[in-house]
C-alpha positions as CSV (number, residue, x, y, z in Angstrom):
1,M,33.8,10.5,59.7
2,R,30.3,10.5,58.8
3,G,31.0,13.8,57.0
4,V,33.9,12.1,55.2
5,F,31.5,9.3,54.0
6,A,28.9,11.8,53.0
7,V,31.2,13.6,50.8
8,L,32.1,10.5,49.0
9,M,28.9,9.6,48.4
10,F,28.0,12.7,46.8
11,V,31.4,12.3,44.8
12,A,30.0,8.9,43.5
13,A,27.0,10.2,42.6
14,A,28.4,12.9,40.8
15,G,29.8,11.0,37.5
16,C,31.7,12.9,35.3
17,V,34.9,13.4,37.4
18,A,37.2,15.9,35.8
19,P,40.3,15.1,34.2
20,E,43.5,17.3,34.1
21,R,42.7,20.4,32.3
22,V,43.6,20.5,28.5
23,D,43.3,23.6,26.5
24,T,43.1,23.7,22.9
25,V,44.4,27.2,22.7
26,P,48.2,27.4,24.2
27,Q,48.6,29.3,27.4
28,T,51.6,30.8,26.6
29,M,49.9,33.0,24.0
30,A,48.9,36.5,25.3
31,F,45.3,36.5,24.1
32,S,42.5,38.5,25.7
33,Q,39.6,36.1,26.5
34,V,38.2,37.3,23.4
35,D,40.8,36.7,21.2
36,A,41.2,33.2,22.5
37,E,37.6,32.2,22.1
38,E,38.1,33.8,18.3
39,A,41.2,31.1,17.8
40,K,39.3,28.4,19.4
41,I,36.3,29.3,16.9
42,D,38.7,29.3,13.8
43,E,40.6,26.1,15.0
44,L,37.2,24.2,15.5
45,T,35.7,25.6,12.4
46,A,38.5,24.1,10.4
47,L,38.1,20.7,12.0
48,I,34.6,20.5,11.4
49,A,35.2,21.7,7.9
50,A,37.7,19.0,7.2
51,L,35.4,16.2,8.1
52,G,34.4,16.0,4.6
53,P,34.4,17.5,1.1
54,D,30.7,17.8,1.1
55,V,30.6,19.7,4.8
56,D,29.4,23.3,4.2
57,P,32.2,25.9,5.4
58,A,29.4,28.2,6.5
59,E,27.7,25.5,8.7
60,A,31.0,24.6,10.2
61,A,31.6,28.0,11.1
62,L,28.3,28.5,12.4
63,V,28.3,25.1,14.6
64,A,31.8,26.2,16.0
65,R,30.6,29.7,17.3
66,I,27.6,28.2,18.9
67,A,29.8,25.2,20.2
68,V,32.5,27.8,21.7
69,E,30.0,30.9,22.8
70,D,26.6,29.1,23.8
71,P,28.3,27.5,26.9
72,L,29.6,30.2,28.3
73,I,26.4,31.5,28.8
74,W,24.8,29.0,30.3
75,A,27.7,28.5,32.7
76,K,26.5,32.2,33.9
77,E,23.0,31.2,33.9
78,W,23.5,28.1,36.3
79,G,25.8,29.7,38.5
80,V,29.0,27.4,37.6
81,E,32.0,28.6,39.4
82,D,33.7,25.3,40.6
83,A,35.8,22.6,38.8
84,P,33.0,20.4,37.1
85,Y,33.1,17.4,39.9
86,I,32.4,20.2,42.8
87,H,29.7,21.8,40.5
88,N,28.3,17.9,39.9
89,I,28.1,17.7,43.7
90,K,25.8,21.0,44.0
91,V,23.8,20.3,41.0
92,N,22.8,16.6,43.0
93,Q,22.2,18.7,46.2
94,G,20.0,20.7,44.3
95,K,22.1,23.9,45.2
96,K,22.9,24.7,41.5
97,P,20.1,24.1,38.8
98,R,22.0,22.6,35.8
99,G,25.5,21.8,34.9
100,L,26.2,17.8,35.0
101,C,28.1,16.7,31.5
102,K,24.4,15.6,30.5
103,D,22.9,18.8,30.8
104,W,25.8,20.5,28.8
105,A,25.4,18.0,25.7
106,D,21.7,17.6,26.1
107,D,21.8,21.7,25.6
108,L,24.1,21.9,23.0
109,Q,22.4,19.2,20.9
110,V,19.0,21.1,21.2
111,R,20.8,24.6,20.4
112,L,22.5,23.2,17.3
113,A,19.6,21.2,16.1
114,R,17.7,24.4,15.9
115,E,19.8,25.5,13.3
116,G,19.0,23.0,10.6
117,V,22.2,22.4,9.3
118,Q,22.3,20.1,6.2
119,T,25.9,18.5,5.8
120,L,26.5,17.6,9.5
121,D,25.3,14.9,11.8
122,W,25.0,14.7,15.7
123,H,25.7,11.9,17.8
124,R,25.1,11.3,21.3
125,A,28.0,9.4,23.2
126,I,28.9,8.3,26.7
127,A,32.4,7.1,28.2
128,N,32.9,4.8,31.2
129,H,29.4,3.6,31.2
130,D,30.3,0.9,33.8
131,N,31.6,3.1,36.2
132,I,29.1,5.5,37.7
133,L,32.3,7.6,39.4
134,V,33.7,8.4,35.8
135,E,30.7,8.1,33.4
136,H,30.6,10.6,31.0
137,S,28.2,12.3,28.4
138,T,29.2,14.4,25.4
139,L,28.0,15.3,21.9
140,I,29.8,14.6,18.7
141,V,29.7,16.3,15.5
142,S,30.5,14.1,12.1
143,A,29.9,15.0,8.2
144,K,26.6,13.9,7.1
145,G,26.3,10.0,7.0
146,D,29.5,9.4,8.7
147,G,29.6,7.4,11.9
148,M,30.3,8.6,15.6
149,A,34.1,7.3,15.4
150,D,34.7,10.0,12.3
151,G,33.7,12.8,14.4
152,I,34.7,15.5,16.6
153,V,33.8,15.7,20.5
154,L,32.4,18.7,21.7
155,D,32.4,18.8,25.5
156,P,31.6,22.1,27.1
157,W,31.8,20.1,30.6
158,R,35.3,18.8,30.7
159,L,37.4,22.2,31.4
160,G,34.7,23.6,33.5
161,Q,32.5,26.8,33.5
162,G,31.5,26.0,29.6
163,Q,35.0,26.2,28.1
164,L,34.6,24.0,25.4
165,F,37.1,21.3,24.8
166,F,37.0,19.5,21.4
167,T,39.3,16.9,19.6
168,K,38.6,14.2,17.1
169,V,37.0,10.9,18.6
170,T,39.7,8.9,18.2
171,Q,42.6,11.2,19.6
172,D,40.6,11.9,22.7
173,P,43.2,11.7,25.5
174,K,40.8,10.6,28.2
175,Y,37.7,8.9,27.1
176,R,36.8,6.0,24.8
177,W,33.2,6.8,23.3
178,V,30.2,4.4,22.7
179,E,27.0,5.5,21.0
180,R,24.4,6.3,23.7
181,S,21.9,3.7,22.3
182,E,24.4,1.1,22.7
183,V,25.1,2.2,26.4
184,F,21.4,2.2,27.1
185,A,20.5,-1.3,25.5
186,Y,23.6,-2.5,27.7
187,K,22.0,-1.0,30.6
188,R,18.5,-2.2,29.9
189,K,19.6,-5.7,29.2
190,R,21.8,-5.7,32.5
191,R,18.9,-4.7,34.5
192,D,16.5,-7.2,32.9
193,A,18.9,-9.7,33.9
194,R,19.1,-8.8,37.5
195,N,15.4,-8.5,37.5
196,N,15.0,-12.2,36.1
197,T,17.2,-13.4,39.1
198,D,15.5,-11.6,41.4
199,S,12.0,-13.2,40.3
């Protein structure tokens, strides 16, 4: 019984519980891994380029390639071999170095920011911020000057092993995204209110 309780506690601490697998490349297609990645890059490039008339197609292609390819490298570096929520437990136990949803979002944002793109903006978002069991972080790309809701979710955590999941924010089948700054403000306000009642 104690072992079951311990596992439940680790899962509770893990956050970012994995949803059902959703692939952007149909599994019926007989692609090699490289072909599947190229198809995913092409699809994401088109989505990013369609964000607005001022989006540079070359920047859209660059962002798409990095967002698809780099997380696959990180997955190997971080030893990601399990489903996302199992890997989260291993990270929280100190058995794996990185791989929580926020790690993927952090590293993807830093990597893309190095490119200095001029026609796109980055947004950090959190879903389910009121439930630690399913809280989830991601990076969103939008056309320069547009809001987060007009963007595309870039989520290398969701499918596992660095496989990028992407969709329009408004069409995400699993999560309702909130700007990270709003979530942080909400949590600060809640913490302050709790501290005031404890005083």
